[in-house]
N, CA, C and O of each residue as an XYZ file, in Angstrom:
548
protein
N    -167.692    -79.825    -27.360
C    -167.513    -78.620    -27.104
C    -167.833    -77.828    -28.265
O    -167.427    -78.194    -29.368
N    -168.551    -76.735    -28.124
C    -169.096    -75.656    -28.911
C    -168.288    -74.938    -29.314
O    -168.114    -74.022    -28.510
N    -167.516    -74.844    -30.387
C    -166.206    -74.177    -31.058
C    -166.588    -72.903    -31.280
O    -165.764    -72.003    -31.115
N    -167.946    -72.611    -31.704
C    -168.513    -71.438    -31.994
C    -168.450    -70.237    -30.537
O    -168.042    -69.075    -30.557
N    -168.867    -70.828    -29.660
C    -169.028    -70.279    -28.135
C    -167.649    -70.275    -27.944
O    -167.210    -69.126    -27.937
N    -166.824    -71.117    -27.791
C    -165.393    -71.080    -27.337
C    -164.736    -70.026    -28.148
O    -164.303    -69.067    -27.509
N    -164.568    -70.024    -29.526
C    -164.120    -68.723    -30.274
C    -164.347    -67.201    -29.625
O    -163.557    -66.310    -29.312
N    -165.924    -67.333    -29.568
C    -166.272    -66.012    -29.202
C    -165.874    -65.641    -27.670
O    -165.569    -64.508    -27.297
N    -165.924    -66.615    -26.983
C    -165.561    -66.177    -25.792
C    -163.529    -65.431    -25.466
O    -163.034    -64.521    -24.800
N    -162.995    -66.551    -26.438
C    -161.659    -66.113    -26.442
C    -161.615    -64.755    -27.243
O    -160.970    -63.888    -26.655
N    -162.079    -64.430    -28.280
C    -162.304    -63.179    -28.563
C    -162.660    -61.971    -27.822
O    -162.000    -60.936    -27.922
N    -163.868    -62.105    -26.953
C    -163.956    -61.125    -25.951
C    -162.959    -60.954    -25.078
O    -162.593    -59.835    -24.718
N    -162.315    -62.304    -24.567
C    -161.424    -62.195    -23.644
C    -160.174    -61.392    -24.056
O    -159.556    -60.696    -23.251
N    -159.842    -61.521    -25.326
C    -158.733    -60.947    -25.896
C    -158.943    -59.465    -25.913
O    -158.171    -58.688    -25.351
N    -159.817    -59.162    -26.453
C    -160.067    -57.611    -26.662
C    -160.088    -56.886    -25.389
O    -159.782    -55.696    -25.312
N    -160.566    -57.834    -24.068
C    -160.571    -57.067    -22.891
C    -159.197    -57.057    -22.345
O    -158.928    -56.351    -21.374
N    -158.458    -57.685    -22.828
C    -156.844    -57.837    -22.153
C    -156.832    -58.872    -21.153
O    -155.997    -58.847    -20.250
N    -157.766    -59.850    -21.256
C    -157.865    -60.623    -20.131
C    -157.131    -62.173    -20.282
O    -157.309    -62.774    -21.341
N    -156.454    -62.691    -19.395
C    -156.069    -63.840    -19.624
C    -157.000    -65.205    -20.353
O    -158.164    -65.512    -20.095
N    -156.351    -65.661    -21.021
C    -157.126    -66.786    -21.933
C    -156.920    -68.323    -21.210
O    -155.810    -68.806    -21.433
N    -157.647    -68.987    -20.545
C    -157.172    -70.100    -19.800
C    -157.198    -71.155    -20.944
O    -158.053    -71.273    -21.821
N    -155.762    -72.103    -20.689
C    -155.105    -72.786    -21.700
C    -154.400    -72.335    -23.007
O    -154.118    -73.154    -23.882
N    -154.122    -71.012    -23.120
C    -153.923    -70.524    -24.512
C    -152.745    -69.705    -24.196
O    -152.962    -69.429    -23.016
N    -151.770    -69.212    -24.473
C    -150.457    -68.337    -24.720
C    -151.059    -67.143    -25.465
O    -151.105    -67.260    -26.689
N    -151.587    -65.865    -24.852
C    -152.242    -64.881    -25.374
C    -151.034    -64.163    -26.054
O    -151.301    -63.551    -27.089
N    -149.771    -64.153    -25.625
C    -148.724    -63.386    -26.366
C    -148.558    -64.400    -28.232
O    -147.916    -63.960    -29.186
N    -149.182    -65.465    -28.221
C    -148.858    -66.352    -29.319
C    -150.394    -66.002    -30.256
O    -150.478    -66.576    -31.342
N    -151.327    -65.271    -29.921
C    -152.951    -65.303    -30.085
C    -152.901    -63.914    -31.240
O    -152.209    -62.928    -30.989
N    -153.439    -63.985    -32.058
C    -154.047    -62.698    -32.564
C    -155.569    -63.009    -33.313
O    -155.867    -64.113    -33.767
N    -156.381    -61.921    -33.341
C    -157.634    -61.823    -34.026
C    -157.419    -61.677    -35.447
O    -156.739    -60.735    -35.855
N    -157.906    -62.477    -36.205
C    -157.879    -62.379    -37.781
C    -158.871    -62.107    -38.425
O    -159.470    -63.129    -38.757
N    -159.486    -60.888    -38.873
C    -161.029    -60.467    -39.534
C    -161.010    -60.647    -40.691
O    -160.175    -59.918    -41.227
N    -161.722    -61.506    -41.615
C    -161.649    -61.348    -43.108
C    -163.110    -61.147    -43.648
O    -163.990    -60.835    -42.846
N    -163.357    -61.289    -44.779
C    -164.645    -61.125    -45.160
C    -165.049    -62.490    -45.776
O    -164.212    -63.116    -46.427
N    -166.168    -62.923    -45.614
C    -166.784    -64.407    -46.038
C    -166.635    -64.458    -47.456
O    -166.930    -63.432    -48.067
N    -166.201    -65.534    -48.157
C    -166.448    -65.543    -49.546
C    -167.434    -66.005    -50.178
O    -167.469    -66.243    -51.385
N    -168.657    -66.220    -49.053
C    -169.808    -66.602    -49.985
C    -170.557    -65.516    -49.557
O    -170.958    -64.671    -50.357
N    -170.828    -65.450    -48.113
C    -171.577    -64.220    -47.641
C    -171.484    -62.776    -47.447
O    -172.383    -62.037    -47.045
N    -169.801    -62.327    -47.914
C    -169.372    -61.066    -47.479
C    -169.641    -60.551    -46.208
O    -169.706    -59.346    -45.961
N    -169.801    -61.481    -45.373
C    -169.767    -60.524    -44.076
C    -168.526    -60.901    -43.276
O    -167.890    -61.953    -43.347
N    -168.325    -59.941    -42.573
C    -166.824    -59.659    -41.865
C    -167.027    -60.878    -40.518
O    -167.796    -60.769    -39.563
N    -166.095    -62.000    -40.809
C    -165.759    -62.848    -39.602
C    -164.506    -62.614    -39.213
O    -163.608    -62.236    -39.965
N    -164.351    -62.930    -37.487
C    -162.958    -62.919    -36.932
C    -163.093    -64.187    -36.176
O    -164.115    -64.668    -35.685
N    -161.462    -64.796    -36.167
C    -161.348    -65.682    -35.625
C    -160.072    -65.880    -35.036
O    -159.141    -65.425    -35.701
N    -159.773    -66.448    -33.946
C    -158.549    -66.119    -33.197
C    -157.819    -67.381    -33.440
O    -158.295    -68.507    -33.578
N    -156.559    -66.999    -33.471
C    -155.475    -67.899    -33.674
C    -154.243    -68.145    -33.341
O    -153.829    -66.989    -33.246
N    -153.294    -68.857    -33.077
C    -152.069    -68.737    -33.026
C    -151.058    -68.241    -34.323
O    -151.039    -68.762    -35.439
N    -150.205    -67.058    -33.847
C    -149.072    -66.863    -35.042
C    -147.773    -66.636    -34.381
O    -147.635    -66.443    -33.173
N    -146.765    -66.675    -35.324
C    -145.287    -66.265    -35.220
C    -144.900    -65.313    -35.818
O    -145.874    -64.893    -36.443
N    -144.072    -64.720    -36.005
C    -143.588    -63.600    -36.651
C    -142.487    -64.181    -37.758
O    -141.576    -64.949    -37.450
N    -142.715    -63.714    -39.003
C    -141.940    -63.959    -40.177
C    -141.553    -62.575    -40.699
O    -142.418    -61.849    -41.189
N    -140.209    -62.169    -40.601
C    -139.499    -61.008    -41.086
C    -140.485    -59.808    -40.816
O    -140.965    -59.122    -41.718
N    -140.789    -59.592    -39.167
C    -141.714    -58.569    -38.480
C    -143.142    -58.989    -38.840
O    -144.026    -58.454    -38.171
N    -143.494    -59.814    -39.739
C    -145.123    -59.625    -39.915
C    -145.694    -61.069    -39.172
O    -145.067    -62.117    -39.022
N    -146.997    -60.776    -38.791
C    -147.750    -62.053    -38.303
C    -147.622    -63.127    -39.721
O    -147.783    -62.820    -40.902
N    -147.310    -64.345    -39.182
C    -147.678    -65.418    -40.102
C    -148.443    -66.313    -39.141
O    -148.172    -66.519    -37.958
N    -149.600    -66.886    -39.967
C    -150.533    -67.965    -39.341
C    -150.670    -69.197    -39.973
O    -150.382    -69.165    -41.169
N    -151.044    -70.340    -39.503
C    -151.044    -71.480    -39.805
C    -152.197    -72.050    -39.935
O    -152.991    -72.055    -38.995
N    -152.518    -72.702    -41.283
C    -153.720    -73.183    -41.634
C    -154.057    -74.580    -41.364
O    -154.597    -75.388    -42.121
N    -153.657    -74.729    -40.179
C    -153.832    -76.449    -39.950
C    -155.089    -76.890    -39.419
O    -155.188    -78.113    -39.314
N    -156.117    -76.174    -39.043
C    -157.298    -76.638    -38.799
C    -157.523    -77.947    -37.932
O    -158.401    -78.805    -37.851
N    -156.319    -77.688    -37.329
C    -156.171    -78.898    -36.185
C    -155.928    -80.045    -37.059
O    -156.451    -81.037    -36.553
N    -155.333    -80.320    -38.196
C    -154.963    -81.351    -38.966
C    -156.299    -81.760    -39.473
O    -156.211    -82.987    -39.427
N    -157.264    -81.532    -39.845
C    -158.637    -81.545    -40.747
C    -158.086    -81.658    -41.894
O    -157.025    -81.119    -42.208
N    -158.835    -82.441    -42.676
C    -158.569    -82.722    -44.283
C    -159.009    -81.468    -45.066
O    -158.539    -81.385    -46.201
N    -159.829    -80.478    -44.658
C    -160.505    -79.366    -45.281
C    -159.537    -78.212    -44.689
O    -158.974    -78.287    -43.596
N    -159.432    -77.058    -45.661
C    -158.990    -75.538    -45.259
C    -160.031    -75.196    -44.270
O    -161.226    -75.486    -44.338
N    -159.251    -74.359    -43.087
C    -159.979    -73.460    -42.366
C    -160.922    -72.294    -43.216
O    -160.468    -71.862    -44.276
N    -162.002    -71.894    -42.806
C    -163.133    -71.173    -43.340
C    -162.086    -69.500    -43.941
O    -162.056    -69.036    -45.081
N    -161.462    -69.041    -42.852
C    -160.681    -68.042    -42.998
C    -159.571    -68.305    -44.340
O    -159.443    -67.456    -45.222
N    -158.874    -69.490    -44.339
C    -157.918    -69.257    -45.301
C    -158.947    -69.111    -46.760
O    -158.584    -68.333    -47.642
N    -160.164    -69.873    -46.914
C    -160.974    -69.360    -48.032
C    -161.209    -68.240    -48.446
O    -161.162    -67.800    -49.595
N    -161.555    -67.602    -47.185
C    -162.049    -66.280    -47.065
C    -160.782    -65.492    -47.973
O    -160.849    -64.875    -49.036
N    -159.631    -65.789    -47.087
C    -158.353    -64.792    -47.764
C    -157.934    -65.188    -48.998
O    -157.233    -64.343    -49.556
N    -158.172    -66.407    -49.745
C    -157.754    -66.787    -51.048
C    -158.856    -65.933    -52.159
O    -158.569    -65.733    -53.340
N    -160.122    -65.501    -51.524
C    -161.127    -64.933    -52.474
C    -160.789    -63.213    -52.031
O    -160.907    -62.425    -52.969
N    -160.516    -62.815    -51.119
C    -160.039    -61.188    -50.805
C    -159.009    -61.584    -49.707
O    -159.299    -62.264    -48.723
N    -157.863    -61.121    -49.964
C    -156.383    -61.015    -49.451
C    -156.517    -60.302    -48.057
O    -155.934    -60.561    -47.004
N    -157.480    -59.296    -48.353
C    -157.344    -57.975    -47.107
C    -158.390    -58.389    -46.098
O    -159.591    -58.649    -46.165
N    -157.264    -58.344    -44.906
C    -157.824    -58.497    -43.792
C    -157.630    -57.591    -42.541
O    -156.779    -56.729    -42.762
N    -158.127    -57.535    -41.388
C    -157.595    -57.106    -40.082
C    -157.258    -57.632    -39.178
O    -157.931    -58.553    -38.717
N    -155.908    -57.164    -38.520
C    -155.070    -58.144    -37.838
C    -155.149    -57.386    -36.257
O    -155.391    -56.180    -36.222
N    -154.987    -57.960    -35.289
C    -155.152    -57.339    -33.681
C    -154.400    -58.222    -33.236
O    -154.601    -59.421    -33.429
N    -153.325    -57.701    -32.507
C    -152.355    -58.257    -31.972
C    -152.248    -58.464    -30.431
O    -152.728    -57.450    -29.925
N    -151.946    -59.093    -29.721
C    -151.681    -59.082    -28.133
C    -151.545    -57.794    -27.515
O    -152.103    -57.434    -26.479
N    -150.703    -57.082    -28.283
C    -150.458    -55.778    -27.612
C    -151.400    -54.475    -27.988
O    -151.069    -53.299    -27.838
N    -152.819    -55.028    -28.583
C    -153.211    -54.025    -28.656
C    -153.555    -53.100    -30.001
O    -154.503    -52.351    -30.239
N    -152.451    -53.448    -30.730
C    -152.693    -52.827    -31.995
C    -153.426    -53.635    -33.239
O    -153.363    -54.852    -33.414
N    -153.856    -53.057    -33.740
C    -155.039    -53.188    -34.737
C    -154.684    -52.658    -36.427
O    -154.810    -51.470    -36.724
N    -154.293    -53.561    -37.318
C    -154.168    -52.949    -38.669
C    -154.671    -53.738    -39.399
O    -155.149    -54.836    -39.114
N    -154.552    -52.944    -40.944
C    -155.092    -53.660    -41.982
C    -153.826    -54.506    -42.970
O    -152.756    -54.032    -43.351
N    -154.402    -55.949    -43.218
C    -153.018    -56.238    -43.912
C    -153.656    -56.855    -45.037
O    -154.854    -56.857    -45.322
N    -152.398    -57.536    -45.817
C    -152.997    -58.352    -47.092
C    -152.083    -59.448    -46.733
O    -150.891    -59.268    -46.483
N    -152.840    -60.904    -46.708
C    -152.290    -62.046    -46.995
C    -151.569    -62.641    -47.949
O    -151.993    -62.396    -49.078
N    -150.440    -63.477    -47.891
C    -149.727    -63.875    -48.633
C    -149.288    -65.390    -48.418
O    -148.487    -65.625    -47.513
N    -149.694    -66.258    -49.075
C    -149.239    -67.498    -48.991
C    -147.787    -67.876    -49.187
O    -147.143    -67.273    -50.045
N    -147.161    -68.922    -48.388
C    -145.756    -68.751    -48.539
C    -145.599    -70.082    -49.481
O    -146.290    -71.082    -49.286
N    -144.882    -70.016    -50.243
C    -144.739    -71.226    -51.313
C    -143.162    -71.627    -51.273
O    -142.349    -70.977    -50.616
N    -142.834    -72.721    -52.014
C    -141.590    -72.874    -52.677
C    -140.517    -73.062    -51.170
O    -140.939    -73.334    -50.047
N    -139.294    -72.864    -51.495
C    -138.176    -72.993    -50.499
C    -138.709    -72.039    -49.267
O    -138.575    -72.439    -48.110
N    -139.295    -70.812    -49.539
C    -139.694    -70.396    -48.505
C    -140.283    -70.861    -47.310
O    -139.937    -70.828    -46.129
N    -141.598    -71.454    -48.129
C    -142.511    -72.227    -47.160
C    -141.865    -73.540    -46.420
O    -142.086    -73.857    -45.251
N    -141.131    -74.144    -47.222
C    -140.258    -75.070    -46.587
C    -139.314    -74.832    -45.173
O    -139.332    -75.446    -44.106
N    -138.566    -73.789    -45.586
C    -137.644    -73.353    -44.687
C    -138.610    -73.025    -43.061
O    -138.390    -73.374    -41.901
N    -139.538    -72.333    -43.599
C    -140.429    -71.602    -42.701
C    -141.072    -72.734    -41.715
O    -141.074    -72.757    -40.484
N    -141.609    -73.653    -42.639
C    -142.336    -75.132    -41.861
C    -141.372    -75.836    -41.005
O    -141.716    -76.158    -39.868
N    -140.197    -76.105    -41.446
C    -139.306    -76.743    -40.650
C    -138.942    -76.066    -39.327
O    -138.704    -76.642    -38.266
N    -138.938    -74.630    -39.581
C    -138.229    -73.774    -38.097
C    -139.476    -73.861    -37.216
O    -139.293    -73.930    -36.000
N    -140.929    -73.867    -37.772
C    -142.179    -74.042    -37.219
C    -142.095    -75.298    -36.620
O    -141.941    -75.240    -35.400
N    -142.159    -76.643    -37.201
C    -142.432    -77.536    -36.748
C    -141.033    -77.922    -35.406
O    -141.353    -78.631    -34.452
N    -139.801    -77.460    -35.493
C    -138.813    -77.582    -34.561
C    -139.353    -76.605    -33.446
O    -138.755    -76.922    -32.418
N    -139.948    -75.884    -33.266
C    -140.478    -75.043    -32.155
C    -141.547    -75.655    -31.671
O    -141.519    -75.920    -30.470
N    -142.506    -75.958    -32.300
C    -143.827    -76.422    -32.166
C    -144.319    -77.961    -32.976
O    -145.129    -78.043    -33.900
N    -143.607    -79.041    -32.355
C    -143.571    -80.095    -32.773
C    -145.181    -80.586    -33.015
O    -145.300    -81.348    -33.974
N    -146.260    -80.309    -32.391
C    -147.526    -80.605    -32.610
C    -147.961    -80.155    -34.308
O    -148.850    -80.719    -34.945
N    -147.253    -79.217    -34.734
C    -147.741    -79.305    -36.238
C    -147.368    -80.317    -37.187
O    -147.891    -80.428    -38.297
N    -146.405    -81.096    -36.710
C    -146.150    -82.132    -37.587
C    -146.978    -83.307    -37.181
O    -147.050    -84.234    -37.987
N    -147.544    -83.389    -36.167
C    -148.980    -84.334    -35.825
C    -150.267    -83.793    -36.643
O    -151.212    -84.528    -36.929
N    -150.190    -82.370    -37.001
C    -151.530    -81.933    -37.455
C    -151.794    -82.156    -38.836
O    -152.886    -82.403    -39.346
N    -150.128    -81.987    -39.668
C    -149.785    -82.314    -40.783
C    -150.131    -83.701    -41.368
O    -150.675    -83.945    -42.445
N    -149.714    -84.515    -40.462
C    -150.067    -86.080    -40.499
C    -151.462    -86.389    -40.470
O    -151.912    -87.385    -41.037
N    -152.118    -85.630    -39.872
C    -153.764    -86.179    -39.749
C    -153.948    -85.214    -41.051
O    -154.643    -85.837    -41.853
N    -153.621    -84.035    -41.533
C    -154.303    -83.621    -42.529
C    -153.996    -84.469    -43.637
O    -154.693    -84.089    -44.578
N    -153.207    -85.541    -44.008
C    -153.149    -86.264    -45.138
C    -152.388    -85.489    -46.139
O    -151.397    -84.777    -45.975
N    -153.199    -85.837    -47.450
C    -152.687    -85.236    -48.520
C    -152.724    -83.583    -48.781
O    -152.451    -82.993    -49.826
N    -153.195    -82.963    -47.359
C    -153.916    -81.282    -47.461
C    -152.313    -81.284    -46.975
O    -151.774    -81.929    -46.076
N    -151.794    -80.367    -47.865
C    -150.407    -79.437    -47.138
C    -151.143    -78.418    -46.264
O    -152.190    -77.885    -46.631
N    -150.560    -78.176    -45.113
C    -150.993    -76.874    -44.412
C    -150.356    -75.381    -45.292
O    -149.191    -75.346    -45.689
N    -151.097    -74.497    -45.447
C    -150.573    -73.528    -45.756
C    -150.116    -72.487    -44.676
O    -150.821    -72.519    -43.667
N    -149.297    -71.751    -44.662
C    -148.598    -70.789    -44.175
C    -148.726    -69.237    -44.408
O    -147.995    -68.811    -45.302
N    -149.284    -68.589    -43.958
C    -149.914    -67.225    -44.711
C    -149.582    -66.086    -43.633
O    -150.075    -65.833    -42.533
N    -148.370    -65.395    -44.512
C    -147.989    -64.005    -44.090
C    -148.901    -63.085    -44.300
O    -149.541    -63.057    -45.351
N    -149.093    -62.127    -43.223
C    -150.185    -60.992    -43.300
C    -149.244    -59.657    -43.206
O    -148.891    -59.176    -42.130
N    -148.951    -59.221    -44.260
C    -148.031    -57.886    -44.723
C    -149.034    -56.753    -44.355
O    -150.127    -56.489    -44.856
N    -148.476    -56.267    -43.521
C    -149.225    -54.707    -43.039
C    -149.563    -53.771    -44.366
O    -148.702    -53.287    -45.101
N    -150.692    -53.649    -44.486
C    -150.748    -52.561    -45.566
C    -150.218    -51.391    -45.531
O    -150.088    -50.822    -44.447
N    -149.889    -50.919    -46.479
C    -149.477    -49.309    -46.697
C    -150.234    -48.685    -46.900
O    -150.017    -47.486    -47.074
C-alpha cells in the first residue's frame, strides 16, 4: 500500500467532510508541522483522544522501531496547526507527557484501545510518546 497516497486521500476526504472508509472520522485530526530538515509544512492524519480538553496524539507509528516524522518535527518546533473533525482549525503547541501523567494516560488509552499495547510490544525498547496539543493563546 502506498501510504503517501492513502494519507493524501484521507486528508482530502477529511477536509471535504466525507466519510473515510475503515476509519472513525470522529477520532481523526490533521496535524500540520514544520519539517525539521526541510522547513516545509507537512500534514498528517492521525487518531486522537481528548486530554483535559486538548487533543492528545499517540506517536505509535504502528509499532515501528522509529518515531514518526511528525514527532521529530514537533521536537524541533512544537508549533503546529490542528484541524479537528468538527471543522475547527487552530494553532497549538505540542507537549510530550512524561512521568506519572504519561503512565496514567497510557493505561487509560490501552484500556480503551488495546491495540496500542500490541503496538508498544512491536516497538520494542522505544517508548511510544503521547503528545498533548495545547491550543496556543
